[in-house]
N, C-alpha and C positions, 0 to 999 in steps of 0.2 A: 494563596490569595483569599482572604476572609472579608466578606462584605456584610456589614451591619445593615439590616433593614428595619425601617421604622414606619408603622402604620397608625395614623390618627385621624382618619377621614370623617369618622362619625362617632359611634358610641363604644368602640373597642380599641384598646391600646395594645398594639402588637409590636414585638421586637424579636428579631431572629438574626442568626448568623449563617451565611451560606458560603460554601467553598466549592468552586467548580470541579475539583478533583474528588473531594470527599462527600459532596452533597450537603444536605442540610445538617448543620452541626447542632443547633439548638434553637428552640423558639419558645417564646412566652406570650401569653395572651391574658389580658384583663378585660372583662366585660362589665359594662355599666348598666346592664339590663335591670338589675334589682333597683337601682336608683331611679331610673326613668319610668319603671313600671308604675310607680306611684302617681305619675302624671299622665299615663296613658300614651306616652310617646316620647321621643327624644327632645329634651330641652337643650338647645344649642349652647347657651351660656354655661349650664351645668356640665355639659360634655367637655367643653374647653377647659374648665377649671379642674376637672377630674384627670384629664390628660396631663396637666401640669404636675399634679400630685403623683401620678403613677409612672410617668415615662422614664425619668432618670433611675428610680429604683429598679425598674424592669431591665434597663440597659445594664446596670451593675449585676443584677441577678443572672442575666443571660451570659455575660462575660465570665462570671464565676462558675456557672455550671458547664461552660464550654472549656474551662481551664485555660482561658486566653487573657492576655493583657491588652491594654489599649494599643500598645506598640505592635500587636499582631493583627490589627484591623487595617485593611488595605483601602477601604472606601466605605462610604455611607450612602445608602439609597433611602429616600423618604417619599411618602405619598404627597404629591403636590396638588392633586385634584383628580376628578371632581369630588366634592364633599362639602362639609360645613366649613366656612371660611375660618372661624376662630379655631376650630379643631385642627385644621390643616396648618395654620400658622404655628401652633404649638410644636408639631412635628418638624416643620420646615426650619424654624428658628433653632430648635434643639439640634437638628442634624447639621445645619451649617455651622453652628457654634462648636460642636464637637469636632467636625471636620477641620475647622480652622485651628483648634487647639491641638489636634492630633497630627496635623499637617498631612491630611489625606484628602482625596477628592470627594465631593458630595454630588449626588445626582438626583434630580427630580424625576419621580416615576408616576406614570398615569395609573390611577387606581384600577380602571377597567382593564388595562393591559396586564396588570398584576393578576387579576382574576382569570383572564383567558389563558395565561401562562401557568396557572397553578397546577394543572395536570402534568406539567413537565417535572414536577417534584416527585412523581411516582416512579416506580421501578420500570414500568412499561409505558413510557410517554408516547403521545401521538407524534407522527411525522408530518412535516409541512408538505403540501398545503392541506388545510382543513376548514370546515365551517365551524364557527363558534357561536353558541347561544349563550349570551350573558344575561342572567336573570337575577335581579336583586330588588331591594326595596325602592331604589330610585331609577333603575335602568332595566329595559328589556331590549336587547340588541341582537341582530344577526349580522355576523361579520365573516367575510372570507379572509383567512389568514394564510398568506403565502410565505411569511417569515416574520421575524421580530421587527415590528414597525411597518410591515407591509400589509396594510389592512384595507379591505374594500368593504364599505358600508353597504349592506344589503337591505336591511329593514330595521325598524324600531317602533316602539309604542308611540302613538300619536297623542296619548293622554296619560292615564295612569299606567305605571309599570306593574308587572305581575305581582311583585312583592308588595307594592302599595295597595293593590286590590285585595291581597290576602289580609293586610292589616286593617283595611276598612271593613272587610267582611267580618273580621273578628270583633270590631266595635259594634257592628250591626247585631251580632249574636251575643254581645255582652261578655266576650271572652277576655278582654283586656289586652295588655301588651307584654311581650311581643306576639303579634297576631298570627304569623305564619305557622309556627310549630303548634299553636293551640288549635287552629282550624284543622290542620292535618291530623292531630290526635283525635279530635272530635269526629272527624270524617270516618275514622275506623269503625265507629259504631253506627254509621248511617246506612241507609238503604237507597237503592236506585229508584226512588219514588218520584223525583222531579226531573224534568228535561229542560236543561238550560241551553241557551244559544252558544254557538262557537263563533265569536265575533270576527268579522272580516274574512271568514274562510269561504264565503260564497262569492268572492270577487278575486280577481288576480292580484298579485303583489305579495310582498313579504313584510308589510307593516302590520303592527298589532294595535288593538284598542281594547282596553279592559274597563273603561269607565261605564259603558253600557251594561256590561256583565255585572258590575257592582250594583248598579241601579236595579237590575232584574233580580238580583239576590235579595236586595232590601224589600222590594215589592212582594216577592214570593214569601219571604219570612213574615212580613206584616200581615199577610193574608191567612197565616196559620194561627193556631192557638198558642204558639210560642212555648210548647212543651220541650222537654229535653230531647225527645226523639225528633221533634220538628227541627230543632237546632242541628242535630246530627245529620238529618236528611238533607238539609239545606247546605251544610258544610260539605257533605259528600258530593252533591250536585255541582257546587261551585268549583271544588277542587278537580273533579273529573272534567268539567268544561274547560278549565284553564289548562290542564295537562294535555287534553286532546287538541286544543287550539295551538299550543306550542309545538306539538308533534306534527300537526298538519303543515305548519309554516316551515318547520325544519325539513320535512320531506320535500317541500317545494324547493327549498334552497339547495338541497343535495341534487335534485333532478335538474335544476336550472344551471348549476355549475358543473355537473358531472363528477363531483367529488364523492368519495366514499368514506370519509371520516368526519364524524361530528363530535365536537367537544362541548360540554355543558359546564358552566361555571357560575359563580355568584351564590349568594346566600340561599336563594330559592332552589338551587340545584340540589340541595339536601333533601328536598321533598321526595318521598318514596313513590308516590303516584306518578309524579312527573318523570322520574327515572324509569319507572316501569313502562310508561307509554312510549318514551323515546327508545328504550331498549327493544320493545316489540316492533316499533317502526323500522329501526335500523336493521334488525334481523331480516325483515321482509324485503328491505332494499339491498340486502347483501352488503351492508355498510358496517363500520365499526363505531362504537360509542365509547368515549373517554370522559371521565369526570374525576375531580380530585376527591381524596378521602374527606369525610365529613368535617374534620377539624380545619380543613383548608377551603371549605365552601364559604364560610363566613369571612369577614375581614381578618387579615392576619399579616404578620410581619414577614413570614416566610416567602410569600409570593412577591413581596416588594423587594426583598433581598435578592431573589432569583432574577427578577426582571432587571433590577439595577446592575447586577453582576454581568448579565449578558451584554448590556449596553456599555459598561465600562471595559469589558474584554474587547469589544468592537472598536474601542478608542473614542467613544463619545466623551466630550468634556464640556463643562459649564463654568461660568464665572462665579464669583462669590455672591452674586445677587440672590436674595431670599425670594424664591418664587412659589406662589400658591395661587391656584385658579379654581374656584368652586364650580365653574362650568367649562372646564377644559375639554375641547372636542378631541376625540381620539384620532380623528382623521388628520390632525395637524402634527402628529408625531413624526420624528425623524426616522427614515428607513436605515437599517444597519445591515 
């Protein structure tokens, strides 16, 4: 059983083939970062057009490198949301068209479910149940995962997501796009000079808020002489505050649920400081921390192929309707 996975939710075109017995067969990824960096962020229309140009060639390349024919594909999984509507429709229409032509089922996959299941692609995957922290440019979520499709929402960002705060901080510091990696790199030369707040950690609950931290960062930087060291020190303080805030909330989630396994996924999970803080916290709590390899932290087709494969194996079926929802709530997914 070979499942073709297609990811086109934002600015990365991902294609992969997953086999439940052999594991990940092949995956390809094309990033639009260079194109969007000229504009300081993702331009939705340009993203959609680039997906159109790149998707079919990537499908052909993936099949060729896997040494598989179209007749070897048993099903197609595609990202249906959340994400940019135009970008999602490129993947959805392509997947449905190929599935119809190849006479195989197609399945809409939730983008965030793909991320939280990405660690399952590793040799030592976590066992259910576990707590998942999903941190990306558009989402910061804490979820209790009891099985595929069995998700209990614990907390989320009430305003800016963590990744969004990184991008906005990068703009404040004049670093450009993509902001997260540039802030992280700059923070490596920073010093522990500023003390930033850890938002919403002084009250109960598992929700997040990063908008105020972003404003505090801007005010702090504007009060400096804006030298290169000032930039580095502000980046260091912002990143440390974000990492410790995420760690505090994850610790609460583990204590509240009694679980001893934490999974971190999403683009921001590649951040070294955040990984270090969560690793330190889980060790103190006698808990385990799992995260995907760096190439599977960002959007990719492998996680979509895996998630779709599990649902197809469980017997989930869908009609030929082309489905895409840019604001698809994860708590509406079918349990399997």
